[in-house]
N, C-alpha and C positions, 0 to 999 in steps of 0.2 A: 551691971554698973560700969564695966570696962568700956562699953560702947561710948559712954559720955565723958570718958577721961580725956584730958587735954593732950593733943598729939605733940610728941616731942620732936623737934627738928633734928634730923640726923646729920645735917650739914650746917651747923651754926656758924655765923659770921659776925664779927663785931662792927662791920661796916653797913649799918642800917640807916634808914631815914630818921628814925627816932634818935639814934645816937648822934647823927650829923647835926640835927637841930639842937640837941641838948649839950653836946660836948665839942662840936666843931668850932673852929676859929671864925674870925670875922669874914675871911675870904670864902670859907665854906658856906656860911650863912648867906653871904651875898650871892652865892651861886643859886640860891632859891629864886632870885630875881633875874640874874644874868647867868644863864647856864654856861658852864665851862670856865667860869672865872677862877674857881679854885684850882682847876687843872692847869690853867695858864700860869698861875702863880707858882705852882709846885711842879715845875719841870715837865709839863705835858702840854705844850702850846698847841700842837697839831690836834690832839684829842679835844682840847678845850675849844678850839675854833670850829671843830665839827659840831659840837654841842651848841655852840653859839649860832652857827648857820642854821641848824634845825629849828631853834627857837625863833630866829629872824624870819625864816620861811613860814612858820606857823602863824606868827603875828601878822605878817604881810597878807597871808591868805584870809585871816579873820577880819582884818581891816577892809580888804577889798570886797569880799563876798561872804565870809563866814558869819559875821554878826547879823547880816541881813537875812541869811538863810534861817538862822535860829529865831530871829524876830518875827518872821512870817509863819512860823510853825503854828502858833495858837490860832490864827485865822485861816490858814491855808489859802490865802488870797481872797480878794473880793471884787476885783476889777474884771468885768466880762469883756469879751471881744466886741468891739464897736464897729458899726457899719456907717460910714460917712460918705455922703454924696459930694463928689468933686465936680463943681459946676463947670470949671474950665475944660476938664477932660471928658466930662459927661460919662463918668464911670463911678462905681462905688469903690471906695478904698476901705480896707479893713485894718483897724488898729488892734494889734495883738493884746489880749488880756492876760490875766494870771492863769497859770497852769498848776492846779493843785497837786497833780501827780509829781511834777518836777520839784515843787516846793517841799513836799513831804520827803522825797528821795534825797534832795540836797540837804535838808535839815537833819535827817537821820545820819547821813554820811558825815556831816560836820560834827555831830555829837560823838559818833564813833571815832572820828579823827582826834577829837579832844581827849577821849579816853586813852587812845594810843599815845598822845602827847603827854598825858599825865604819867604814863609808864616810862616814857623817855626822860621826863623830868626827874622821876624817882631814881632812875639809873644814873643820870648825870650827877645828882646830889650825892649818891653813895660813892660814885667814882671820885668826886672831889674830896670827900671825907677820907677815902682810902689813900689818895695821893698825899693829903695833909699828914695823916698818921705815919706813913712810911717816910716822908721827907723829914719830919720832926724827929723821928727815931733814928735817923742816919742810915736808913736802909735804901736799897736801890729802888728807884721809881721807874717803872717800865716806860719805854718810849712808845711812840705810836706804831713804829714798825714791829716792836716786840709784841704789842697788843694784837697786831694783825697775825703774827706767827702763831699766837695761842689759838687762833680759830682753826688751825690744822691739828691741834693736839688736845689740850685740856678743855678748850671751849669749842670743840668741833660740833657739839650739839647745837650751838647757836647758829653756826654757819649752815647746818643742814635743815634746821627747823624754821629759820626766818623766811625763806621763800614759800614754804608750805603754809605758814601762818598768814602771810600776806594774801595768798590766794584764798585761804579759808575765810578770812575776814571779808575780802572783797566779793567773793562769789557765793558764799554760804551765809555768813553771819549778817551781812548787810541786807541781802534780799529777804532773809527770814524776819528780821526786825521790821523791815519795810512792809511786808505782807501782814504781820501781826498788827501794825499800826493801821493798815487799811481796813481791818475788821472793825475799827471804832469810828469809821466815817460812813457817810451816806453815798459812797461811790456807786454809781449805777448809770445805766443807759436811759433810765426813765427819768423824766422831769429835768432833763439837761444837766445831770450830775456826773457826766462822764469826764469833763475837763475841769470843772469848777465844783468842788464839793466842800462839806463842812464836817467837823467833829460831831458825832451824835452819842458818844459815850457807849453805854451798854444796850442801846436800843436794838441793835441788830441781834444780840444774844437773847433779848426778851422776845423778839419776833420768832426766833427758832422754836420756842416753847409753844407757840400758837400754831396748831396744826391746820387751822383754817386759812392762814396767810400763804401767799405764794412761796415765800422764803422758807417757812416752816415745813410745808408739805414736800417741797423739793429737797430740802436738806435731809429729812429723815428717810426718804425713799433712797436717795443716793447713798447715805450712810449705811443703810441696810444692805444694799447690793455690794458696797465696798467691803463690808465685813464678811459677807458670804464669799465674795471672790477671794479675799485674803486668806480665809480659812481653807477653802478647797485648793487654791493655788499652792499654799504651803504644804497641805496634806499630799496632793498628787506629786509635787516635786520631790519631796523628801521620802515619803513612804513608797510610792510606786517607783520612783527613781532608784531607790535602794534595792527593791525587788528585782527590777530589770537588770541592774548591775550584777546582782548575785546570779541571776539566770544566765546572763551572757558569759560570765567568768567560770561557770561550772564546766567540768571536764567534758560532759556529753554534748555541749553546744557546738554546732558546726558553723563555719563561716563567721567567726567572731568579728573579724575586721569589717565585714559588710554591715552587720548590725550596729557596730559602733559608728560606722559612717552614716547610717540612717539617722541616728540621734544627734550627731554633730552637725548634720546638714541643716537642721532647723536653726542652729546658731549662725550658720554661714549665710543663709538667705537674708537679704536686706529687710529691715523692719517694715518699710513702706510697702514692699511686695506682699508681705504677710497681712498687713492691714487692708490692702485692696482685695485680697482673697476673702478675708473675713467679712468685709463690707458687702461683697457680692453674695456670700452665703447667708448673711443676715437680712437681705432684702425681703420684702413681703413674698416674693416668688422664689426666694433662695432655698438652698438645700435644707437649712435648719427648719424653716417654717413648713416646707413640703414634708419633711420627716415627721414633724409634730402633727400635721394634718392627717397623714397616713396612719399614725398611731391612735388617732381620735382624741388627742389631748387638747386640741383647739378646733374651732369650727372650720368648715370647708372654705369660707370666704373671709376668715379672720387671720390675724397674725399676732405674734407676741408683742405686747406694747413696748417693751424695752428694746426690741429688735427693729422697730419701725423706723424707717428713714424720716427724719423730721422735715426734709425738704419735699 
């Protein structure tokens, strides 16, 4: 039953959004619409102007392009590229159509930016309520310079984590959500759905359960080989790697530096060189197929199907 108990906040603070809405003054409540207004009123003009600039930049972005990006998400575009004959120039002119990939990417990015803006709005409201409480209690309200100095002491975690979070959201979270959304579309090279495509719901997942379809047969075969590779790669790396490390470090082993160099060398060789070598080995007349033919595991004129060059 202890697992379902409500977690107790070890660092409680009275400056919450709920308290700001319920107990804050008019200037704090007005900060819900005009970010930074409460800070400007209560001796923090620079900080309030920063919040106001963030809100203005977000609203400007939404008016210029943000609302359009979100509005086009349900349809993912419908205007195809047009080919128009120019009689005077005697050439075909192409009028650019909608690009569903960009529409989906910009729409997801706008939604993610809105979520981040909601977090900034929450922080601005709590900051306005804190400034109000301190000012009305006659206590010292930190200036903008003092707030910056706290980033090197008690708030150093914010300074160190902010750049990392920006890169995580931009390079990991955004592409991940984008690719998850792509799974619910009919994006394909077939039937001209590469540039302009539509939402299909769970149709792709239903096709995965049909082993007779191209998508289903390809997915399950690739999944099976991925699981096999993941298992053996993990097993050989950790188990055999530990065995080799113990063997090299034992007292009776000679030329330890040379053996360590051999294992480190594989990490130093560029990846594309290793891929070229493996590509050559996995050709129909490569070393792997020749070895399997010599052992009698495959026919004299055949090769492993997953090692065959598709070209």
